[in-house]
C-alpha positions in Angstrom: 0.0 0.1 0.1 1.8 3.1 -1.3 -0.2 5.7 0.0 -1.9 5.1 3.6 -3.5 8.7 3.3 -4.8 8.8 -0.3 -8.5 7.9 1.0 -8.5 10.9 2.9 -6.7 13.3 0.4 -8.3 12.5 -2.9 -11.6 12.3 -3.7 -13.5 9.5 -6.0 -13.2 10.7 -9.5 -15.1 9.1 -12.5 -14.4 9.1 -15.9 -17.8 10.0 -16.6 -19.9 10.2 -19.9 -19.5 11.8 -23.0 -22.0 14.7 -23.7 -25.5 14.1 -24.7 -25.6 16.3 -27.2 -22.9 14.3 -28.9 -23.6 10.5 -28.0 -27.1 10.3 -28.8 -26.3 10.6 -32.6 -24.1 7.3 -32.5 -23.7 3.8 -30.9 -20.0 4.5 -29.8 -19.2 3.8 -26.4 -20.8 6.4 -24.0 -18.0 6.2 -21.3 -14.8 8.3 -21.3 -11.6 7.5 -19.5 -9.2 9.3 -17.4 -5.6 10.2 -17.7 -2.9 7.6 -16.6 -2.1 10.2 -14.0 -5.6 10.2 -12.8 -6.2 6.6 -12.8 -3.2 6.2 -10.7 -4.5 8.6 -8.1 -7.8 6.8 -8.1 -6.2 3.6 -7.5 -4.1 4.8 -4.9 -7.2 5.5 -2.9 -7.8 1.5 -2.2 -6.7 1.2 1.4 -5.8 -2.5 1.3 -8.4 -2.7 4.3 -7.6 -5.5 6.9 -10.8 -7.2 6.1 -11.4 -6.3 2.2 -15.1 -6.9 1.7 -14.4 -6.5 -2.2 -13.0 -9.8 -2.4 -16.2 -11.2 -0.7 -18.6 -9.4 -2.9 -16.9 -10.1 -6.3 -18.2 -13.3 -7.6 -15.0 -13.9 -9.2 -13.0 -13.1 -6.2 -11.2 -10.0 -7.6 -8.0 -9.2 -5.6 -8.7 -5.4 -6.1 -6.3 -4.1 -3.2 -3.4 -6.0 -5.3 -4.1 -4.7 -8.5 -5.0 -1.3 -7.6 -1.5 -0.9 -5.3 0.5 -2.4 -8.8 -1.6 0.2 -11.0 -0.6 3.1 -8.4 2.8 2.2 -8.7 2.8 2.1 -12.4 3.3 -1.6 -12.6 0.6 -2.2 -15.3 2.2 -5.6 -16.1 2.2 -6.7 -12.6 -1.5 -5.3 -12.2 -2.5 -7.4 -15.2 -1.2 -10.5 -13.9 -2.9 -9.8 -10.8 -6.4 -9.1 -12.2 -6.4 -12.0 -14.6 -5.2 -14.4 -12.1 -9.0 -14.3 -11.1 -10.8 -12.5 -14.1 -10.1 -13.9 -17.4 -12.2 -11.1 -19.3 -11.6 -7.8 -17.6 -12.4 -5.7 -20.6 -15.8 -7.0 -20.4 -16.7 -6.7 -16.7 -14.8 -3.2 -16.7 -17.3 -1.9 -19.1 -20.5 -3.6 -18.0 -20.5 -4.9 -14.4 -22.5 -3.1 -11.9 -19.6 -3.2 -9.3 -20.5 -5.4 -6.6 -17.0 -4.9 -5.2 -17.7 -1.2 -5.0 -20.8 -1.3 -3.2 -18.9 -3.3 -0.3 -15.9 -1.3 -0.3 -15.1 0.0 3.2 -14.9 3.6 1.6 -18.5 3.1 0.4 -19.6 2.7 4.0 -17.4 5.6 5.2 -18.1 8.3 2.9 -19.9 6.7 -0.1 -16.8 7.3 -2.5 -15.8 3.8 -3.1 -12.7 3.0 -5.0 -13.1 3.0 -8.8 -12.4 -0.9 -9.1 -14.3 -1.4 -12.3 -12.6 1.7 -14.2 -9.3 0.7 -12.9 -9.4 -2.9 -14.5 -10.8 -1.7 -17.5 -7.5 0.7 -17.7 -5.5 -2.1 -16.7 -6.5 -4.7 -19.3 -6.6 -1.9 -22.0 -3.1 -1.0 -21.1 -2.1 -4.6 -21.0 -3.2 -5.2 -24.9 -1.4 -1.7 -25.7 1.8 -2.9 -24.2 1.7 -6.4 -25.6 1.3 -8.1 -22.0 -1.4 -10.3 -23.2 0.3 -13.3 -24.7 -1.0 -16.4 -26.5 -0.8 -19.4 -24.2 -1.2 -22.9 -26.1 -0.9 -25.5 -23.2 0.1 -29.1 -23.8 -3.1 -31.3 -24.7 -4.3 -34.0 -22.2 -5.9 -35.8 -25.0 -9.5 -35.1 -23.5 -12.1 -33.2 -25.8 -14.8 -30.9 -24.5 -17.8 -29.3 -26.1 -19.3 -26.1 -24.9 -22.5 -25.1 -26.2 -23.2 -21.8 -26.1 -20.6 -18.5 -26.6 -22.0 -16.3 -24.1 -20.0 -15.1 -20.8 -20.2 -18.2 -18.9 -19.2 -20.4 -22.1 -16.3 -18.4 -23.2 -15.0 -18.5 -19.5 -15.4 -22.3 -19.3 -13.9 -22.8 -22.5 -10.7 -20.6 -21.6 -10.3 -22.3 -18.6 -10.6 -25.7 -19.9 -8.2 -24.8 -22.8 -5.6 -23.6 -20.2 -5.8 -27.0 -18.6 -5.1 -29.1 -21.7 -8.4 -29.8 -23.2 -9.3 -29.8 -26.6 -12.3 -27.1 -26.5 -15.0 -26.6 -29.4 -17.5 -24.1 -28.7 -20.7 -24.5 -30.6 -22.6 -21.4 -30.9 -26.1 -21.1 -32.5 -25.6 -17.4 -33.5 -23.3 -16.1 -36.5 -20.9 -14.8 -33.7 -19.8 -15.4 -30.3 -20.5 -13.4 -27.1 -24.1 -14.3 -26.4 -25.7 -11.4 -24.4 -22.5 -9.4 -24.6 -23.1 -9.1 -28.4 -26.7 -9.4 -29.1 -28.2 -7.9 -25.8 -25.7 -5.3 -24.8 -25.8 -2.1 -26.9 -22.7 -0.8 -28.7 -22.8 2.2 -26.7 -22.3 0.4 -23.6 -19.7 -2.4 -25.1 -18.0 -1.8 -28.6 -18.0 -5.3 -30.3 -14.8 -5.1 -31.5 -13.8 -5.6 -27.8 -15.5 -9.1 -28.1 -13.7 -9.9 -31.5 -10.3 -9.1 -30.2 -10.6 -11.6 -27.5 -12.3 -14.0 -29.7 -9.3 -13.9 -31.9 -6.9 -14.5 -29.0 -8.9 -17.6 -28.0 -8.7 -18.9 -31.3 -5.0 -18.2 -31.4 -4.7 -20.4 -28.3 -6.5 -23.1 -30.1 -10.3 -23.1 -29.2 -12.4 -24.1 -32.2 -15.6 -22.1 -32.4 -18.2 -23.3 -34.7 -21.2 -20.9 -35.5 -24.8 -21.6 -36.8 -24.9 -24.8 -34.4 -28.0 -25.2 -32.5 -27.4 -28.7 -31.0 -28.6 -30.7 -28.2 -26.3 -32.2 -25.5 -27.3 -35.7 -26.2 -27.0 -35.6 -29.9 -22.7 -34.7 -29.3 -22.5 -36.7 -26.2 -20.7 -39.5 -27.7 -18.3 -37.1 -30.0 -16.8 -35.4 -26.8 -15.4 -36.7 -23.3 -17.4 -33.8 -21.6 -20.1 -31.3 -22.6 -20.6 -28.0 -21.2 -24.1 -26.3 -21.5 -23.8 -22.6 -21.3 -27.0 -21.4 -23.4 -28.1 -18.7 -21.1 -31.9 -17.8 -20.7 -33.4 -17.9 -24.2 -37.0 -17.3 -23.0 -38.1 -13.8 -22.0 -41.1 -13.0 -19.8 -44.0 -12.2 -21.8 -46.9 -10.0 -20.7 -50.5 -11.7 -21.6 -52.6 -8.4 -21.7 -55.2 -8.1 -24.5 -53.9 -6.7 -27.5 -50.6 -8.4 -27.3 -50.7 -9.4 -30.8 -50.7 -5.8 -32.2 -48.1 -4.8 -34.4 -45.6 -2.9 -32.6 -45.4 -4.7 -29.2 -41.9 -6.4 -28.8 -39.7 -8.3 -26.5 -36.7 -6.0 -25.8 -34.3 -8.2 -27.0 -36.0 -8.3 -30.3 -35.1 -4.6 -30.8 -31.6 -4.8 -29.0 -30.3 -7.9 -31.2 -31.9 -6.5 -34.4 -30.0 -3.3 -33.8 -26.5 -4.9 -32.9 -26.8 -7.0 -36.2 -27.7 -4.0 -38.1 -24.5 -2.1 -36.8 -22.7 -5.4 -37.7 -23.9 -5.1 -41.3 -26.8 -7.3 -41.5 -29.8 -5.9 -43.4 -33.3 -6.2 -42.5 -36.4 -5.6 -44.9 -38.7 -2.7 -44.1 -41.5 -5.1 -42.7 -38.8 -6.7 -40.3 -37.0 -3.8 -39.1 -38.0 -2.6 -35.4 -37.4 1.1 -34.9 -38.4 3.8 -32.6 -37.8 6.6 -35.0 -40.6 9.1 -35.0 -42.2 7.1 -32.4 -43.5 7.6 -28.9 -41.9 4.6 -27.0 -43.0 2.7 -24.0 -40.6 0.4 -22.2 -42.3 -1.8 -19.6 -39.8 -2.9 -17.0 -37.2 -1.1 -14.8 -34.0 -3.0 -15.5 -31.0 -2.7 -17.3 -32.5 -4.2 -20.2 -35.0 -1.5 -20.1 -32.6 1.0 -19.7 -30.5 -0.3 -22.8 -34.0 -0.1 -24.7 -34.2 3.6 -23.9 -30.8 4.5 -25.0 -31.4 2.5 -28.1 -34.7 4.4 -28.9 -33.0 7.9 -28.7 -30.0 6.7 -31.2 -32.9 5.5 -33.6 -34.7 8.9 -33.3 -37.8 8.4 -31.1 -40.2 11.1 -30.4 -40.5 10.3 -26.8 -39.5 7.5 -24.4 -41.6 6.5 -21.4 -40.5 3.6 -18.7 -42.7 2.0 -16.3 -42.2 -0.4 -13.8 -44.9 -2.4 -11.5 -42.8 -2.2 -8.4 -42.4 0.7 -6.1 -39.9 3.5 -6.7 -36.3 2.5 -5.3 -35.0 4.6 -2.6 -33.2 7.9 -3.7 -29.7 8.2 -2.1 -26.9 6.0 -1.2 -28.5 4.3 1.9 -31.4 1.7 1.7 -33.0 1.3 5.3 -34.8 -1.8 4.0 -31.6 -3.6 2.8 -28.7 -2.5 5.2 -25.2 -3.5 4.6 -24.0 -6.1 3.6 -26.9 -6.7 1.5 -26.7 -5.0 -1.9 -28.4 -1.6 -1.6 -31.7 -1.5 -3.8 -31.4 2.5 -4.4 -32.6 4.1 -7.5 -30.3 3.9 -10.4 -30.0 6.5 -12.9 -28.1 5.1 -16.0 -26.6 7.1 -18.9 -29.5 6.3 -21.2 -31.9 7.7 -18.3 -29.9 11.0 -18.5 -30.7 11.3 -22.2 -34.4 11.7 -21.6 -36.9 9.7 -20.2 -40.3 9.7 -18.1 -39.8 7.1 -15.5 -42.8 6.0 -13.4 -43.3 3.2 -10.9 -46.2 1.3 -9.3 -47.8 1.1 -12.7 -49.7 -2.1 -13.9 -50.4 -2.8 -17.7 -54.0 -3.6 -18.3 -54.4 -3.6 -22.4 -52.5 -2.7 -25.5 -54.7 -0.7 -27.5 -54.6 -0.3 -31.2 -56.0 0.7 -34.8 -56.1 -1.7 -37.9 -53.7 -3.9 -36.0 -51.3 -1.5 -35.1 -50.2 -0.1 -31.7 -51.4 3.3 -30.8 -51.2 3.0 -26.8 -51.2 1.1 -23.7 -54.0 1.2 -20.9 -52.1 1.3 -17.6 -53.5 1.5 -13.9 -51.7 3.2 -10.9 -51.5 0.6 -7.8 -50.0 0.3 -4.4 -48.7 -2.5 -2.6 -49.9 -3.3 0.8 -48.6 -6.0 3.4 -49.9 -9.5 3.0 -51.8 -10.5 6.4 -50.8 -14.0 5.6 -47.1 -13.3 4.8 -45.3 -13.5 1.5 -45.8 -11.4 -1.6 -47.5 -8.0 -0.9 -50.9 -7.4 -2.3 -51.3 -5.1 -5.2 -54.5 -2.8 -5.3 -56.0 -0.2 -7.5 -55.3 3.4 -7.0 -57.2 6.0 -9.0 -58.6 5.5 -12.4 -57.0 3.7 -15.5 -55.0 6.0 -18.1 -53.8 5.7 -21.5 -50.1 6.1 -22.3 -49.7 7.0 -26.0 -47.3 4.5 -27.8 -46.6 3.1 -31.2 -43.7 1.0 -29.8 -43.8 -1.2 -26.9 -40.6 -3.0 -25.6 -41.2 -5.9 -22.8 -37.8 -5.6 -20.7 -39.4 -8.0 -17.6 -36.8 -10.5 -17.4 -36.2 -13.9 -18.3 -37.6 -17.4 -17.3 -35.1 -19.9 -15.6 -34.7 -22.9 -17.9 -35.7 -26.3 -16.9 -33.2 -29.3 -17.6 -33.7 -32.9 -18.1 -31.4 -35.6 -16.0 -27.9 -35.5 -17.9 -25.3 -38.1 -17.7 -22.2 -37.5 -15.3 -20.3 -35.7 -18.2 -22.7 -33.1 -19.0 -22.5 -29.9 -17.0 -24.5 -26.6 -17.0 -23.3 -23.4 -16.2 -24.3 -19.7 -16.1 -27.8 -18.3 -16.4 -28.8 -21.9 -18.1 -28.0 -23.1 -14.8 -29.1 -20.2 -12.4 -31.5 -18.2 -14.3 -31.0 -14.6 -15.4 -28.2 -13.1 -13.6 -25.0 -10.6 -13.9 -22.4 -11.1 -16.5 -19.7 -11.5 -13.8 -21.8 -14.0 -12.0 -22.1 -16.2 -15.4 -18.3 -15.9 -15.7 -17.7 -17.3 -12.3 -20.0 -20.1 -12.9 -18.1 -20.8 -16.3 -15.2 -20.9 -14.0 -16.8 -23.3 -11.6 -17.7 -25.4 -14.5 -14.4 -25.7 -16.0 -13.1 -26.9 -12.2 -16.0 -29.3 -12.0 -15.2 -31.1 -15.5 -11.4 -31.3 -14.5 -12.4 -32.8 -11.2 -14.6 -35.3 -13.0 -11.7 -36.5 -15.1 -9.3 -36.8 -12.3 
């Protein structure tokens, strides 16, 4: 720990976002970067706590105090080695992770100015690529072949770790490119897809085989491989079975997000196939990150207006949540870069009906509600409040989460990881699950 007083003398400084008037006209990454000097100062704020709760909070167990100290001292190569000892893909988490470690940071409890771990790790990996610290590793093969079904974050980590352990790894992906949710669910303004391509090229150079357009069932390939890892994510979105659901203009959020990412990759769609918010009043149903991504995408497509509704109550504003005290994750109001670009946000709103004319959506009938305690315990009771109203909308995007997949009983050499095993969650949790799956495969053979 190079500067034991830095946390007292230096305030938290985030890189921030590009100006709104600039960023809403393109899909370039919105987040900016600090200078090397500023980044070192931010890393110096890490206190190397006696009990570093960041280790405990991070699903990957990242050793933030160690690589922050190396970063502060300017030893980017050591920082890279320490970071990648637990996190195989910091270029992903450094851009899109909600930074559970920062919520658990002692400085967050002290003055709500935690160490900038997420930005620091992104700076470390980008410097590593720039300076040539990232090398190709081709381990000696052990004679075993493993198939990984799904090239999302969990599948990529499982493939990466198994390859380094000496297994001959083949990744089977149903889409035309690797990345899963990273490529098809997260907008380019949060994660430039060139970042994914860079990593895939490195994995291919290390001996991993990627096969695209391959939608396979584990039982169909079980005899061709010594083990199979299922990392197919949560493909089924939660639907809203309200009257009028069939109207033209009501879509799942990922229909919009996936198509837009494919358009940016050069794929063409017909006028009838194209989902666009251009010139439309847009309603996003669902208050999570996917809904936020829809808001940012709608702005870049040239929408007229965006409204986001959520059936649950408005979270607490401010850094503290009395209902979820530390060490629980603070369920406080989150305002993203997309929200800053313009959006009407409403809570305690229930959707009653989709309205339309000539088969096309024109609006949505909604009802303001309240939640009252259930005298029998369990889920609170929803009660109506006021009269129904109509929100004008020509495009509705359903962003209400995903259904946890169900799996049959598989043979002993088949392993399930990521969202396919646990249901929809964070990218960093999927990555941790992929790492655990690789360990289970290795233990199985040993």
